C-alpha positions in Angstrom: -0.1 -0.3 0.1 2.0 3.2 -0.9 0.2 5.2 1.6 2.5 3.8 3.9 6.0 5.0 1.8 5.1 9.3 2.8 5.1 8.4 6.6 7.8 5.5 6.2 10.1 8.1 4.8 9.6 10.3 8.4 10.1 7.9 10.7 13.5 6.4 8.3 15.2 10.0 8.2 13.8 10.8 12.2 15.2 7.3 13.3 18.3 8.0 11.4 18.9 12.2 13.2 17.8 11.5 15.9 19.3 7.4 17.2 22.1 6.7 14.4 25.0 6.0 16.7 28.7 5.3 15.1 28.4 1.5 15.1 24.4 1.0 14.9 21.4 3.2 16.1 21.0 3.7 20.0 17.8 3.9 21.9 16.3 7.3 23.7 16.2 7.0 27.7 14.2 10.4 27.9 12.1 11.7 24.8 12.2 15.7 26.8 15.2 15.7 26.4 16.5 13.5 23.3 19.2 12.0 26.1 20.0 8.7 24.1 20.9 5.2 25.9 24.0 3.2 25.0 22.4 -0.1 23.5 21.3 -1.2 20.5 17.4 -4.1 21.3 18.6 -7.1 19.4 14.9 -6.4 17.9 15.3 -3.3 15.9 17.5 -5.5 13.4 15.0 -8.4 13.2 11.6 -5.8 13.6 12.3 -2.8 13.1 14.5 -2.3 9.7 13.3 -6.3 8.1 10.1 -3.6 7.9 11.7 -0.6 7.2 13.1 -2.8 4.2 9.7 -4.2 2.6 8.1 -1.0 2.6 11.0 0.0 0.6 11.4 -3.3 -1.6 8.7 -2.5 -4.2 9.8 -5.7 -5.9 9.8 -8.5 -3.3 7.8 -11.4 -3.5 5.6 -11.0 -0.9 4.3 -7.7 -2.2 2.8 -10.7 -4.0 1.4 -12.9 -1.9 -1.1 -12.5 1.1 0.2 -12.5 4.5 0.4 -10.7 7.3 3.7 -9.9 10.0 3.4 -10.8 13.5 5.0 -9.3 16.7 8.5 -10.7 15.6 7.9 -9.9 12.5 7.5 -13.4 10.7 5.5 -13.9 8.0 2.1 -15.7 8.6 1.0 -17.0 5.3 -2.8 -15.7 4.9 -5.6 -18.2 2.7 -7.2 -15.0 -0.2 
């Protein structure tokens, strides 16, 4: 659904500007001050970046099938 692309671009840009660190991305400890933590949860790579990748990869085979994602970003096929 192309309607998700514009919000995804804004979100990706926000992630990059507010959480990017020399060796990955950091957590934000305090939203009011923008203070960053010194950690990057593993789910950020395995789930968050997977969702972003699939949003922007319009030619990915998943776009041609009927499925949903679990909360852990596992692909669950559905019947049409």
